[in-house]
Z-matrix of the N, CA and C atoms (Angstrom, degrees):
N
C 1 1.400
C 2 1.508 1 115.27
N 3 1.295 2 120.25 1 138.82
C 4 1.439 3 126.47 2 -175.72
C 5 1.466 4 109.37 3 -89.64
N 6 1.376 5 117.53 4 144.24
C 7 1.436 6 123.38 5 -176.55
C 8 1.505 7 110.04 6 -123.59
N 9 1.314 8 115.63 7 149.54
C 10 1.449 9 116.12 8 178.00
C 11 1.554 10 110.00 9 -74.86
N 12 1.340 11 117.23 10 178.80
C 13 1.455 12 123.64 11 173.97
C 14 1.535 13 106.42 12 -56.89
N 15 1.308 14 115.66 13 132.41
C 16 1.509 15 119.05 14 -177.67
C 17 1.514 16 112.92 15 -63.33
N 18 1.289 17 120.29 16 146.36
C 19 1.361 18 129.91 17 174.43
C 20 1.559 19 110.46 18 -98.48
N 21 1.301 20 111.73 19 118.60
C 22 1.639 21 115.21 20 -176.75
C 23 1.436 22 110.98 21 -117.71
N 24 1.340 23 112.04 22 121.72
C 25 1.451 24 116.11 23 -177.36
C 26 1.646 25 107.39 24 -121.75
N 27 1.256 26 113.04 25 103.93
C 28 1.538 27 118.23 26 177.52
C 29 1.422 28 113.31 27 -85.94
N 30 1.309 29 114.49 28 164.50
C 31 1.569 30 124.98 29 169.13
C 32 1.564 31 108.03 30 78.22
N 33 1.263 32 124.69 31 27.12
C 34 1.455 33 121.72 32 176.48
C 35 1.548 34 115.00 33 -95.27
N 36 1.201 35 121.67 34 151.90
C 37 1.476 36 124.73 35 175.69
C 38 1.467 37 105.38 36 -77.82
N 39 1.374 38 115.61 37 167.48
C 40 1.496 39 119.68 38 -178.77
C 41 1.522 40 105.59 39 -60.30
N 42 1.303 41 120.91 40 -43.52
C 43 1.504 42 121.83 41 -172.01
C 44 1.506 43 111.06 42 -68.39
N 45 1.295 44 115.08 43 -41.53
C 46 1.485 45 120.45 44 176.47
C 47 1.531 46 111.03 45 -61.05
N 48 1.289 47 115.64 46 -47.13
C 49 1.472 48 120.05 47 -175.59
C 50 1.585 49 108.73 48 -66.94
N 51 1.221 50 120.32 49 -34.62
C 52 1.466 51 126.43 50 175.69
C 53 1.458 52 110.69 51 -65.30
N 54 1.310 53 113.71 52 -49.35
C 55 1.547 54 118.01 53 173.60
C 56 1.488 55 114.79 54 -56.09
N 57 1.409 56 118.56 55 -48.74
C 58 1.357 57 124.19 56 -176.67
C 59 1.595 58 108.14 57 -63.81
N 60 1.347 59 116.19 58 -42.61
C 61 1.464 60 119.18 59 178.49
C 62 1.555 61 112.01 60 -60.21
N 63 1.359 62 117.39 61 -42.55
C 64 1.457 63 123.34 62 179.30
C 65 1.542 64 110.02 63 -63.89
N 66 1.279 65 114.93 64 -33.90
C 67 1.512 66 118.74 65 -179.43
C 68 1.395 67 110.60 66 -73.05
N 69 1.405 68 121.83 67 -37.76
C 70 1.475 69 125.15 68 179.09
C 71 1.456 70 110.04 69 -68.12
N 72 1.434 71 118.07 70 -41.60
C 73 1.318 72 123.37 71 -178.60
C 74 1.594 73 113.21 72 -67.23
N 75 1.296 74 114.09 73 -35.66
C 76 1.567 75 120.72 74 179.19
C 77 1.503 76 108.14 75 -67.24
N 78 1.340 77 118.12 76 -45.83
C 79 1.391 78 124.62 77 -174.74
C 80 1.588 79 110.91 78 -72.69
N 81 1.285 80 116.57 79 -38.08
C 82 1.398 81 120.63 80 -176.30
C 83 1.445 82 111.40 81 -140.66
N 84 1.307 83 120.90 82 87.43
C 85 1.458 84 128.53 83 -175.61
C 86 1.540 85 114.37 84 -47.39
N 87 1.414 86 116.60 85 -37.17
C 88 1.394 87 123.75 86 -177.86
C 89 1.461 88 118.68 87 -74.07
N 90 1.418 89 114.06 88 -2.46
C 91 1.484 90 120.75 89 -177.83
C 92 1.456 91 111.60 90 -68.95
N 93 1.344 92 119.17 91 147.68
C 94 1.543 93 125.79 92 170.38
C 95 1.535 94 103.11 93 -109.30
N 96 1.358 95 116.98 94 115.95
C 97 1.489 96 122.49 95 -177.08
C 98 1.482 97 102.66 96 -127.69
N 99 1.370 98 115.92 97 129.11
C 100 1.493 99 128.07 98 178.87
C 101 1.396 100 107.52 99 -122.84
N 102 1.356 101 118.38 100 146.02
C 103 1.536 102 126.19 101 174.77
C 104 1.614 103 105.15 102 -122.78
N 105 1.289 104 107.44 103 121.53
C 106 1.607 105 117.24 104 176.01
C 107 1.413 106 104.80 105 -119.25
N 108 1.478 107 109.64 106 161.05
C 109 1.500 108 120.09 107 174.84
C 110 1.519 109 108.85 108 -85.71
N 111 1.266 110 113.10 109 145.03
C 112 1.539 111 118.41 110 174.06
C 113 1.556 112 110.49 111 -68.82
N 114 1.314 113 121.42 112 136.67
C 115 1.445 114 122.75 113 179.27
C 116 1.454 115 116.01 114 -60.87
N 117 1.386 116 116.38 115 -35.69
C 118 1.396 117 119.92 116 -176.78
C 119 1.593 118 115.60 117 -84.87
N 120 1.163 119 112.98 118 -23.71
C 121 1.472 120 125.34 119 -179.51
C 122 1.484 121 113.21 120 -146.12
N 123 1.375 122 115.77 121 94.40
C 124 1.514 123 120.72 122 -173.85
C 125 1.581 124 112.27 123 -64.13
N 126 1.392 125 114.24 124 -22.07
C 127 1.480 126 111.83 125 179.31
C 128 1.532 127 111.46 126 -73.20
N 129 1.270 128 123.16 127 -16.01
C 130 1.541 129 125.43 128 172.83
C 131 1.465 130 108.06 129 -96.33
N 132 1.330 131 107.18 130 152.09
C 133 1.500 132 116.59 131 -173.99
C 134 1.527 133 109.86 132 -122.58
N 135 1.369 134 112.98 133 153.11
C 136 1.475 135 122.76 134 175.00
C 137 1.515 136 107.03 135 -112.80
N 138 1.375 137 115.09 136 127.85
C 139 1.431 138 120.03 137 177.30
C 140 1.433 139 108.84 138 -104.51
N 141 1.385 140 117.92 139 130.53
C 142 1.469 141 119.49 140 -178.90
C 143 1.564 142 104.32 141 -126.58
N 144 1.388 143 114.30 142 119.79
C 145 1.475 144 119.55 143 -176.76
C 146 1.472 145 107.64 144 -117.27
N 147 1.445 146 112.71 145 131.32
C 148 1.505 147 117.01 146 176.42
C 149 1.619 148 103.13 147 -115.07
N 150 1.300 149 111.40 148 110.01
C 151 1.456 150 118.67 149 179.50
C 152 1.538 151 113.52 150 -93.01
N 153 1.332 152 117.59 151 129.05
C 154 1.476 153 119.62 152 -173.10
C 155 1.527 154 107.53 153 -70.82
N 156 1.317 155 116.44 154 151.01
C 157 1.492 156 124.11 155 170.11
C 158 1.460 157 106.59 156 -84.78
N 159 1.316 158 115.29 157 121.68
C 160 1.440 159 125.77 158 176.95
C 161 1.508 160 114.49 159 -94.15
N 162 1.312 161 116.15 160 142.15
C 163 1.467 162 118.81 161 175.63
C 164 1.478 163 109.63 162 -57.75
N 165 1.391 164 113.77 163 147.42
C 166 1.435 165 117.99 164 -176.96
C 167 1.485 166 115.98 165 -60.31
N 168 1.401 167 116.09 166 -33.93
C 169 1.487 168 120.91 167 -177.94
C 170 1.545 169 106.95 168 -62.32
N 171 1.399 170 118.23 169 -36.33
C 172 1.423 171 118.95 170 -175.72
C 173 1.504 172 108.36 171 -78.23
N 174 1.330 173 122.25 172 -24.59
C 175 1.600 174 120.21 173 179.88
C 176 1.529 175 102.29 174 -78.62
N 177 1.294 176 123.00 175 -27.69
C 178 1.475 177 120.18 176 -175.69
C 179 1.503 178 111.02 177 -77.39
N 180 1.276 179 118.22 178 -14.72
C 181 1.603 180 119.74 179 179.73
C 182 1.422 181 110.81 180 -51.52
N 183 1.324 182 124.39 181 139.30
C 184 1.442 183 128.99 182 -179.49
C 185 1.585 184 114.62 183 -56.28
N 186 1.327 185 113.89 184 -25.84
C 187 1.503 186 114.10 185 -172.23
C 188 1.490 187 111.89 186 -102.99
N 189 1.317 188 116.50 187 9.19
C 190 1.509 189 124.54 188 -179.90
C 191 1.543 190 110.30 189 -73.05
N 192 1.310 191 120.57 190 122.29
C 193 1.393 192 120.87 191 176.96
C 194 1.603 193 112.43 192 -123.87
N 195 1.237 194 116.80 193 4.21
C 196 1.485 195 125.99 194 -169.67
C 197 1.520 196 116.65 195 -53.05
N 198 1.338 197 120.59 196 -66.73
C 199 1.472 198 119.76 197 -170.38
C 200 1.469 199 105.18 198 -75.18
N 201 1.292 200 128.18 199 -26.49
C 202 1.390 201 123.14 200 -179.89
C 203 1.465 202 114.96 201 -76.75
N 204 1.375 203 113.14 202 -31.41
C 205 1.450 204 118.95 203 -178.46
C 206 1.553 205 119.96 204 -64.23
N 207 1.340 206 115.78 205 -36.97
C 208 1.458 207 113.25 206 -176.75
C 209 1.541 208 110.96 207 -84.53
N 210 1.262 209 121.53 208 -11.22
C 211 1.531 210 117.96 209 175.75
C 212 1.565 211 109.10 210 -75.91
N 213 1.299 212 121.89 211 -22.92
C 214 1.518 213 121.81 212 179.97
C 215 1.456 214 110.92 213 -70.32
């Protein structure tokens, strides 16, 4: 499966990172989302999301909300 360029969000607390990861997984179940600690401050987390590239016919389906959903 091909993935888009990763989305990297640094400086999140543990709760924020978990909420964002859950949102990415709910919107796009094929996503690979990891949470790592920042090297300079282990209390802050870095979220790295790899979203899959979907075929255009699937994106055109009336019920698809994926790419619009995570921008909001």
